[in-house]
Structures are given as C-alpha cells and as structure tokens.
N, C-alpha and C positions, 0 to 999 in steps of 0.2 A: 729153056732157061738161058739167061745171058751168060756168055763166057766170062770167066773170072780173069781179069786182066793181070798180066805179070807186072804191069806198070803201077799197080797199087802201092802207094807209099806205106811201108810198114814201120816207119820210125816210131809210131806211137803204140805199136803192138808189143806189149811186154807181159811176161809172167802169166800165160794162160794156164790157170791151175784149177783144180777141183778142190772143194772144201775138205775132202777126206784125205788129201795128199799131205800127210804130216811132214814129210821131209821138205816139201816145198814151203809149207807154212813156217817151218823153222828157219828158213832162209829169207829174211825180209826183202832182199834184193830181187827175189823172184816173184814177189806178190804184185799183181797188177795194180797200178794206181787207181783204176776204176772199180776195184773190188767192192767197195762200199761208197756210196755218194748220197748227198741230199739234193733233191730235185730243185730246180729253179722254180720259185713260186711268187707270183706277182703280189706285191704289198707285204710279203713275208720275209723273203730271204735277202733283206738289205744288208748293209755292211755291219750293222749292230747285231743282227741275228747271226750272221756268219761268225763274228767274233765270239759270241756266246757258244755256238756249236763247236768252234775250234777248241775252246776250253774243255769241252766234253770229249773230243776225239782229236788226237794229233794227226791221224792218217786219213780220215774221211775226206773225200773230194767234195768241195763246196762250189756252188754255182750262184751267180748273180740272178736277180730278177731279169726277165727279158727286157732288153733295151733296143729300140728300133734304130736302124741305120740313120734315119733322119735326125733323131734326137742326138745321136752321137756326133754326127757331122755338123749339125747346125745349132745344137743346144749347148747347155752348160756341161762341158766334158768332165770337168773336175767333179761335179755333183754326181754324174753317172758312173764315173770310173774310179774315183779314189777308194782305196781300201787300206786297212791296216796290214803291215807286213806279217803280223801274227796269223792272219787268215789263211795264208798259203798252206797247201795248194788250192788256188781258187781259179775258177773258169768264168769267162764272160759269155753270157748267152745273148745273141743278137737276133733280131727279127728283120728280115728284108729279103729282097729277091734279085736286085740288080747287081751283077757281078762286080762292077767297078766300085759301088758303094760298099759291098761286102769286103772287098779287098782293102779299102781305106779303113774300115772298122777293124779288120784283122790287124792292120799295122798299128792302129791305136791300142789294141789289146796288147800287142808286143811291147809298145813303148811304155805302157803303164805297168808292165810286169806280170801280166796274167800268164798262167801255164797252158791255157787252152782257150780257144774260141769255139763256141758251139752255135750252130745254126738251128733255129726253131722251125721245124716242119711238122709240129704237132698241135699247136694251139688252134682250136676251132671257133673262137669268138667271131661274131659278125664284124666287130671293129677291125680285127686283124685281117679278116677276109677282104674287107674293103681296101686294105693296104696291099693286097695281093701277096701275102706271105702267110706263114703258119702252115696249118694242115693242108690248105688248098694247094700248096706247092707239091704235094705228093702226086698230083696229076700231071706235073711238069718235071719229071725226073731229069731230063736233059738240062733244064734251066738250073736245077739244084746242082747237078754235076758241074756246070760252068761256074756257078758261084763258088763251089768248093775249090775248083781249080784256080780261080782268081785269088781266093784267100791263101791257098797253098803257095802260089807264086809270090804273093806279097810277103809272106813270113818264112818261107822255106821250112826248115826243120826247127826253127826257134821255139815254136809252140805247137801243140796238137790242134788239129782242126777236126771237129766232130759234128755229127748231125743227130738231133733228137726228133723222132717221128713216131707215127702211129703204125698199126699193122694194115690199115686201110682207111678209106674215106667213104662216107655214106653207107650204102648197103652192099658195097663190094666186099665179098667174103671169101674171095679166092686167095690162097697163099701165094699164088703166082704173082699177084699184084705187088706185094711187099718184097718178094724175092727179086723181081725185076727192078724195082725202085732201088734197092740196096746194090744190086749188081751194076746198075748204071751209075749211081752216085760214086761208088767205089773207084770207078775208072777216072774220076776227077782228082783222086788223091786222098780221099777220106778212108781211114782205116778204123774209125771208132764210131759205132752206131748205138745210140741209146734208144731202145724200142719200148714205147708204151704199148702194152699188149691188148689194146682196145682199138676199134675203129673210131674215127672222128666223124660224127654226123654233123654236116655243115649247115643243116637246116632243121629246125624243130626242137633243138635241145640247147639249153644254156651250157656255158662252160662247166658249171658244177655237175649238171646231169651227164655231160659227156665224160666225166670222170667216174660215173657210177652205173649208167644204164647200158651202154654197149657192152656186151659180154667180154670177159677176159678170155683170151686164147693164147695161153702160155706156150702151147705146142708150136705155134707159128714162130715164136722167138727162138725156141730150142732148135727148130729146123733151120733157121737162118744160120745158127752156129755150125750145124752139121754141113750145110751147103757152102758156107764161107769160113772154113776153119782158120784162115789166115787173118781174118778180121777180129777186132775186139767187139763183142756183142754184150751189151748191158741191158738187163731187163728192168722195166719200170711198170708199176701199176698193181695196186691191191696188196702190196707187201706190208704185213703188219706184225709178224712174229719172227723169232729166230728159226722156227721150223720152216716158215716160208723161205727165208733167206737160204738156209742150208739146202733145201730142195732145189732151189733155182741155181745155186752155185755148182750143183752137180751137172748142170747142162750148159751154163753160159759163163762168161768171164767176170761179170760183176752184177751188182744189184743197186738200183737207185730207189731210195725211199722218199716219199713225199710227205703228205700231211701227218702220217704217224710219227715221223721224226720230229715234227713241230709240236704236235699235241702231247708227245711222250718223250721229251728230250733226254731224260736220264738214260733211256735205252742206248743212246749214242756212246755213253760212258763205258759200255761193255764191248764196243766194236773193236777197239784196238787189241784187246786181249783175244776176242773170239775170231776175228777175221784178218788181223795183221800180225799176229804173234808178237805184239808189242806189249810189254808188261807195264801197267799203270796202276799198281796196287794202291798207291797213296791217294788216288783221286776220291773226293767226297763231295757231296752236295754243299756242305759247309764251305769247303775250299773253293768251289765254283762261285758261290755267293760272295766270298771275300774278294775273289779276283774281279768280279763284276762291280763291286763297290769302288775299287780303284779305277776301273774303266769309266764308270759313271762320273766319278769326280773329275776325270779328264774332260768328259763331255761338258760338264757344267763350267769348267774353266774356260772352255771355248765358246760358251754361250749357247750350247745345245741342250734342249730339255732332256732330262734323264728318262722321261717317258718314251723317248725314241728307242731306247734299249730295254727298259724294264718290261714293255709290253711283250717282248719275245721270251721273257723268262717266267711267265705266269704259271707254267706247268712244270717248273723244275722239281717241285716236291710232290708232284702228282702221284697218288697211291700211298703216300706216307701220312702218318697221323698229323693233323693240323694243317694239311696242305690247303684246304679251302680257306681257312682263316688267313694264312700267309698270303694267298692270292688276293683275297679281298682287300687287305691292307695295301698291297703293292699296286693294286689297280684303282684305289680310291682317289677320285679327282680332287677331293678336299686336301689330300696329302701331297699333291704334286709340287707344292712350294717348299717341301722339306728338303734338307740336304740328303744325299745318298745314304750317308751313315745313319741319320735320324730315321729315314724311311725304312732301311733294312733292320735297324734296331726294333722298330715298332712291329715290323712283319715277323721278325724272329720271336719277339715276346708273345705275339698272338699264336704263333705255331706252338711254342713251348707250353702255353696255357692249356692247349688241347692234350699235350702229353701228360701234364700234371693231373688232368681230369680222368685219365685212363685208370 
C-alpha cells in the first residue's frame, strides 16, 4: 500500500461524522458539506435543475454537468459557468487530463464563484475515452495527481479540489487498485474523493449499462475510509432510500445520490432535517411550485423558454394523488406558449381534479 503523505492538504476535510452521532448533528458547524450531494448528470443537472433542487434543500451540495477543459477554455464560458447565487453551494465538474488546462479551468471556477472544482475520473463513455479523460484516467494515477496538484497550485485554499472516480476499470477487481489510485492522487493535494462503487467497463457497455451491470462493492469504499481516515470519502452508486443513506453514513463521510434524486425530487426536501439538523418545517410542494413560477417568469423575461426549467420539475408531485395529470399538463408541447402562471394554473387544476375524484 502506498504511504499516506503528510503533505495531503486537509483544508477541505471537515466534520467527519457518523449518522448516529446526535451531538455532532446538533452542531451544524461540524457537519461535513459533502454529507449529502446530488451527482453531476449530463443533460440533467444544469443551472435550472440546480435552482429547483436548491429550493428543496438548503444544504445539499450540487454539481454541474461535466464540462470539458476545451469547452471552458475555448467555448462560451458564460453559457457553461453562469449560475444563480441561490444555487450555492455548487461545484464545477470538469473533464480533462492536461495539468495546465485543468489549472486554467480551476482558476475559472474560482473566478466564477464555485466552492469546488471536481475532476471526472469515472465517466466510461467512448467519446470521453477518445478525449483521454474520464474513467480511463484511473490507469494513470500519476497524471491525475499532477492535474490535481496543478489545480491546487492555481487556486490555493480558495476552493476545494476533488476527484470523482470508480473503484476500478474493466475486469480489475482488486481493492489494491483503487487504494493505490487514491493514495497516489492524494499526494497531489486532493483530500475529497467521491467514489462510485462500481467498476467502469471501458468496452462492451454503454454508459447506462455501466451504471447498472458492474456489481456494487460498497466494502471497497468503506475500506478506503478505514485506510485513509484523514481524507473525506463520499460514496456514490445505487443509493435509493434513507435506509441506504443511513447505512453508508456509518462508514463514510458523505453520500452522493444520482438518478433517484432526479426521479424523486421531493426526497431532497427531507434531507436538511434528516442529515443536516436544519429545520425546514414550512417547506411544501405548493411552496416549491410557487417559487418556480417566479423563477420561470424571470426566464421568460430574458427570452428563455420555461421548458428549460419545467422539464426538471416533472416528478415534483410523484407519489401524490394527481401527479400523473399534473405532469402531463406541464410536459404538454401544446401548452409551451402559455405563461408560467397559466401553465401552473392548468397543471394544478388537473391535479386537484384527481383529488376531487377520490
């Protein structure tokens, strides 16, 4: 096993707690900012989705979709980097492998006001592999270490630098592989590792299949925390219930939820109370809907289609009576010309019609 370097930057390691530690939970200052987070998801976690999720939870950590270093350095930076102040705390996820480019993008993240820059070492798609980044970087731990060090040199302690990765690539099933990867990268100054508890198969599986077919090995992630207690270890992959979250928080510092948070967004409304000891008793789905009406009106005033945001809200009422009718109205292409108020009025009328029928 690689030696754990005393040079590891611990500026981002805060509040390593267990879910059963009531005294710690009652002290919000001691709760890790990575305790609960929503995963970066391509085509999903854009700025409108994050604004919606922030209304649901004041404390959950939010991540952008992955943006390549090339797009950030040579594309429309404002389009990729702009976000609403209400979204904070929000982290920028980047895809790339060249240390100089990663350093430049970390500086951009600092300039735009992000609280964290995260390096993607977990995406297995062929397009990403052709760009020589994502999960294939796990085979080049020293290059990742150099990229992290370059980012850390660029931003100092102004924002966190983290890495999101898998537990292995292809058919490598040895714990030693991910242990040595983390040990090497940590010497570059990374103290936060978000670990998807599956291997990434670089050939033969689609990105969707890579999220489902390689078996989950949570014990590998737990062992990382035991082997590197000074690091913040966040578990990702297959988390769908509070029982899952509570079990994992007994072993690691935080949990990242992906598609379940998107498909069942009202779950996020419980997280401040359950996992951050922050009381939000007045939150309601009706209140979230009202806040989004105001947000959508602002989009329309700027010439942005409200569908850019309403598509992320379709599951707000999931599980409640009338949810299907509400969703059908909100997603009806024939109604996209309506004002936000008229659209939500129609959706609410449809939902309430189901209540009257009960």
